C-alpha positions in Angstrom: -57.2 15.0 60.4 -53.5 14.7 59.9 -51.5 11.8 58.7 -48.1 10.8 60.7 -45.3 8.7 59.5 -42.1 7.7 61.3 -38.9 6.8 60.3 -38.6 3.4 59.4 -35.5 2.9 61.4 -37.3 3.3 64.7 -38.3 0.0 66.1 -41.4 1.4 67.9 -43.6 4.6 67.4 -44.6 4.4 71.0 -42.3 3.3 73.8 -44.5 3.0 76.9 -48.2 1.8 76.3 -51.0 1.4 78.6 -53.7 -0.9 78.5 -57.3 -0.1 79.7 -60.3 -2.2 79.6 -64.0 -2.7 80.7 -64.1 -4.1 84.2 -65.2 -7.6 84.9 -65.2 -8.8 81.4 -63.9 -12.2 80.0 -63.5 -11.1 76.7 -61.7 -8.1 77.6 -59.2 -10.0 80.0 -58.5 -12.3 76.9 -57.5 -9.5 74.5 -55.7 -7.8 77.0 -53.4 -10.5 77.8 -52.8 -11.3 74.1 -52.2 -7.5 73.6 -49.8 -7.2 76.5 -47.8 -10.4 75.4 -47.4 -8.9 72.1 -46.4 -5.5 73.0 -44.1 -6.9 75.4 -42.4 -9.2 72.4 -42.2 -5.6 70.7 -39.9 -4.3 73.5 -42.6 -2.0 74.9 -43.1 -0.9 78.3 -46.7 -2.2 79.0 -48.6 -0.5 81.9 -52.0 -2.1 82.9 -54.8 0.5 84.6 -55.3 -0.9 88.1 -59.1 -1.1 87.6 -58.8 -3.2 84.7 -56.3 -5.5 86.1 -58.7 -6.5 89.1 -60.6 -8.3 86.4 -57.3 -9.7 84.8 -54.4 -12.0 85.3 -51.7 -9.3 84.9 -48.4 -11.0 86.5 -45.5 -9.6 85.2 -46.8 -6.4 83.9 -46.8 -3.1 85.9 -50.6 -2.3 87.4 -50.7 1.5 88.1 -53.6 4.3 88.5 -54.7 6.8 85.4 -52.2 9.4 86.8 -49.3 7.0 86.2 -50.6 6.3 82.9 -50.8 10.1 82.1 -47.5 10.8 83.4 -46.0 7.9 81.5 -47.6 6.4 78.7 -47.1 7.4 75.0 -50.4 5.7 73.7 -53.3 4.2 75.8 -55.0 1.4 73.8 -58.8 1.0 75.3 -60.4 -2.4 75.0 -64.3 -2.0 75.1 -67.2 0.0 73.7 -67.2 3.8 73.0 -68.2 4.2 76.8 -65.1 2.6 78.3 -63.0 5.1 75.7 -65.2 8.1 76.7 -64.2 7.3 80.5 -60.9 6.7 79.8 -60.5 10.1 77.6 -61.9 12.1 80.4 -59.4 10.5 82.9 -56.3 11.2 80.5 -57.6 14.4 79.0 -55.3 16.5 81.2 -52.4 14.4 80.1 -52.9 14.5 76.2 -52.1 10.7 75.9 -53.1 9.4 72.5 -55.8 6.8 72.6 -56.8 4.0 70.0 -60.0 1.9 70.5 -60.3 -1.9 70.2 -64.0 -2.6 69.6 -65.3 -5.2 72.0 -68.9 -3.4 72.0 -71.8 -3.1 69.5 -71.6 0.2 67.6 -68.0 1.5 68.2 -68.2 5.0 66.7 -64.9 5.5 68.2 -63.2 2.0 68.8 -62.8 1.3 65.2 -60.2 -1.4 65.6 -62.0 -4.9 65.4 -60.9 -7.6 67.9 -60.1 -10.1 65.2 -57.6 -7.6 63.5 -56.4 -6.1 66.7 -52.6 -7.3 66.6 -52.4 -6.7 63.1 -53.5 -2.9 63.4 -51.7 -2.2 66.7 -48.5 -3.6 65.0 -49.0 -1.3 61.9 -49.4 1.6 64.8 -46.4 0.7 66.4 -44.4 0.7 62.8 -45.6 4.3 62.7 -48.3 3.5 60.0 -51.7 5.3 61.7 -53.4 8.8 61.4 -54.3 10.9 64.3 -56.9 13.4 64.9 -57.8 15.8 67.9 -61.5 15.8 69.5 -62.8 18.5 71.6 -64.3 18.1 75.1 -67.3 20.2 77.0 -66.7 21.5 80.5 -69.8 21.5 82.4 -70.6 23.2 85.8 -73.5 23.8 87.6 -73.9 27.2 89.3 -76.1 27.7 92.5 -76.5 31.1 94.2 -73.5 32.1 92.4 -71.3 29.5 93.3 -70.0 26.3 91.6 -71.3 23.2 93.1 -70.4 20.6 90.0 -67.8 20.8 87.5 -66.8 18.1 85.1 -65.7 17.3 81.5 -67.8 15.5 78.6 -66.5 14.2 75.2 -70.1 13.4 73.9 -72.6 15.4 75.4 -74.0 17.4 78.4 -77.7 16.4 79.0 -80.2 18.5 81.1 -83.3 16.4 81.6 -86.3 15.9 83.9 -84.7 13.0 85.7 -87.2 10.8 87.5 -90.1 13.2 87.1 -92.9 12.4 85.1 -93.5 15.7 83.5 -91.6 18.3 81.5 -89.1 20.9 82.8 -88.7 24.5 81.9 -85.8 26.3 81.4 -84.2 29.5 79.7 -81.4 29.2 77.4 -78.8 31.6 77.0 -76.1 31.9 74.8 -73.2 34.3 75.3 -75.4 35.8 77.9 -77.9 36.6 75.1 -81.4 35.4 76.0 -82.7 32.5 73.3 -85.9 31.3 74.4 -87.9 29.5 77.4 -88.4 26.1 76.7 -90.7 23.3 78.1 -89.6 20.0 77.2 -88.1 16.8 78.5 -84.6 18.6 78.5 -81.8 19.5 75.8 -78.8 17.8 74.5 -75.7 19.6 74.2 -73.2 17.8 72.1 -69.9 18.0 70.5 -69.2 16.8 67.0 -68.2 13.3 68.5 -71.3 13.2 70.5 -73.4 14.1 67.6 -73.7 10.2 66.6 -74.7 9.3 70.2 -77.7 10.5 72.0 -78.4 13.6 69.8 -78.4 11.3 66.8 -81.5 9.4 68.4 -83.3 12.7 69.5 -83.2 13.9 65.9 -80.2 16.0 65.9 -77.4 16.7 63.2 -74.4 14.8 62.4 -71.4 17.0 62.6 -67.8 15.9 61.1 -65.4 16.1 63.7 -63.7 18.9 62.1 -66.6 21.0 62.6 -65.9 24.1 65.2 -69.8 23.6 66.5 -71.8 22.4 69.3 -75.2 20.8 68.6 -78.2 21.6 70.7 -80.9 19.1 70.6 -84.3 19.7 72.1 -85.7 16.5 73.8 -89.5 16.2 73.1 -90.1 20.0 73.1 -93.8 21.1 73.9 -93.6 23.9 71.0 -92.9 22.3 67.7 -91.1 25.3 66.5 -88.0 24.2 68.7 -85.6 22.7 66.6 -82.2 21.3 66.9 -79.5 24.1 66.0 -75.8 24.4 65.7 -73.6 27.0 67.4 -70.1 28.0 67.4 -67.8 25.9 69.7 -66.7 29.3 70.9 -69.9 29.9 72.7 -71.0 30.2 76.3 -74.3 28.0 76.8 -76.2 28.5 80.1 -79.6 26.6 80.9 -81.3 28.4 83.8 -83.9 26.0 85.5 -87.1 27.8 86.0 -89.2 27.2 89.3 -90.8 25.0 90.5 -88.8 22.4 88.1 -85.7 20.3 89.5 -83.9 18.5 86.8 -80.6 16.5 86.3 -77.4 16.9 84.4 -76.1 14.0 82.7 -72.4 13.9 81.1 -71.4 11.1 78.5 -74.4 9.1 80.4 -71.8 8.3 82.9 -71.9 10.9 85.7 -75.1 12.6 86.8 -75.8 15.3 89.0 -79.3 16.6 90.7 -80.0 20.3 90.4 -82.8 22.6 91.5 -84.8 25.3 90.5 -82.6 28.3 89.8 -79.5 26.4 89.1 -77.7 27.5 86.1 -75.9 24.7 83.9 -73.0 26.3 82.2 -71.3 24.9 79.3 -68.2 25.9 77.2 -65.5 23.8 75.1 -62.8 22.7 77.2 -59.2 24.0 76.4 -58.3 20.4 76.7 -58.6 17.8 73.7 -58.4 14.3 73.0 -56.0 12.6 70.7 -57.5 9.6 68.6 -55.3 7.3 66.8 -56.8 5.4 63.9 -55.1 2.6 61.8 -54.3 3.6 58.0 -57.3 3.3 56.0 -59.7 4.9 58.4 -62.5 6.8 56.9 -65.0 8.8 59.0 -67.5 8.5 56.2 -66.8 4.7 55.6 -67.6 4.3 59.3 -70.9 6.2 59.0 -71.8 4.1 56.2 -71.1 1.0 58.2 -72.5 1.8 61.6 -75.5 3.6 60.1 -75.9 1.1 57.5 -76.5 4.1 54.9 -75.9 2.0 51.7 -74.2 -1.1 50.1 -70.7 -0.9 49.3 -70.1 2.1 46.5 -69.9 1.0 43.1 -67.2 1.5 40.6 -67.9 4.2 38.1 
């Protein structure tokens, strides 16, 4: 994580700021309007994502699609939970627009600014007092009869599972074209360090610090107890080949899905694109884990 400071003579570290929020949420609408008025008062140009605007009173502000945000915004403020940030990150990944999250959800591993302190914290970020870090993405594709039939990005994870079937599936796992094993299970989670605190954590996977250049492979209820979570290099090429007669389903970030058939290959690699997250000063990854996972009481002074 690198710390960025701006010359105090500059009025705002970011000139054009986009606001993106969860759809059809009165709480988001209220917070969005408060931020929009504050940013306008600071002299910033405010863009409101058009889907968000559909649930908001946004008179006086520019309502634009994601592509326009990507081409014009210096920063995007995401109001909602981690799911909203994941969706926004994928939509803006190609443009490398930095993101900052205001938590309106329950856990908020990535949306680390509270609603109560959002104006103060956003003001500090505009003053240049913030930290930024890069987060990796996965590129997932499904190959059928030698041809790609599905392609998308994931910031948290790619999950191959049994879908609506009431039984286990079977698949072959290959890493860099090397056969690893055949597995019978409910599926497998392929997670980034960011996603290691999401579904993978619930399935018994390891927590990976965002700086770790790795990918976690976490089996879902494997038939063999010897199948354990492992971590591999994020330079690896991962292939999951479905063995007949089992069909399956691919989920990406829990928001997109694709139904696969026996013989399909799900191919996962690290994407060349990255997401930049902006954090207020004082942000600590480990402090966030202590709070969200309730590891312990506040540390004592020694």
